[in-house]
N, C-alpha and C positions, 0 to 999 in steps of 0.2 A: 412166146419168149418169156422166160422166168424173170420175176422181179422179186425184190425183198419188201416185206410188209411187216409192220409192227401192229400186233393185235393185243389189246388190253381189255380188261373187264373189271366190273365192280358188281358182284353178285351179293344180294342181301340175305339169302337163305344158305346156311351151311351145307345142306344136302345138295342143293342146285350147284353151289360153288364147287363141291367135289366132283359132280358129274361134268361140269363144264371144264374143269381142270383136267380130268382124265381124257376127255374128248380132245382137248388142245394138245396134251402131251403126245397123243398119237399122230398129230398132224403137223406140229411145229416145234421149234426149239425154245425151251423156257429160258428167259433171261432173268426174270424175277418170278415170284409165285403167280402173278396175274398178268404178266407181260410176256409175249411170245414173239419170236422171229419166225415168220412164215415165208418160205421160198416157193413161188409158183406163178402161174399166169392168172389172169383175171377170172377165168372160169374156175380154176382150182380154189382161189381164195373165196369166191362166191359160194362154192360148195361147202367149204369149211364154215363160213358164216351161217349158211343155211342150216347146217347140223347144229351149231351152237344155238341158233334161234329156236330150235325145237326143244331146248333144254332150259331156257330162261323164262322169267316172267317179264314181259315187255314193259310192264307198268312200274316195276321197282328195280330192275337190273339194268346195267349199262354195259354195252360192248362196243368198242371203237376199233377201227382199222385204218391205218395210215400207210401209204406207199412210201418207201424210202427212195431218195434219188440214187441213181446208179453210181454217181461219183461224189456223194455227199461227204461232209466231214464226220468222222467217227472218233469220238474222244471218250475217255473214262476219267472221272475225277474221284479221288478217295483212295482208300486202302487197296493195295493189290491183293487179289485172291490167289494168284499163282506165283510161284518163284520167279525171280528175275530172269529174264530171257525167254520165258515161256508165255506164249500168247494164245489164248483160246478165243476164237471169234464166234463160234457157233454157226459158222457159215459152211456150206458145202465146200469141198476142196478147191474146186475151180474158182470160186469167189474169194476164198481165203488166201489163195496164192496171189490173186490180183490185188487184194487188200494189202498184203505184206510187201509186195513190190512198190506200191504207191507210198509206203512209209519210209522206204529206204532213201 
């Protein structure tokens, strides 16, 4: 069963930072430069993190992964990036439809 995960990182070396970012863009949806939404099961998120682990320096870099609750509160504060009435969740269509129906 798929779950939503937030993966974030702080990489101290610019070359490693670029490598980690490229690897994450291929596996998850970027929310910010170093914050990603990953949709998958525990095995898939473990595989993603194992890949990232091969790219980082464990002594100086920091990678964190947090599961999101399936029915948790999702809010945005600040300037809207999209025109009024348009909402991009970055979620797969099946989850985005459920999210939109919960807001109504």
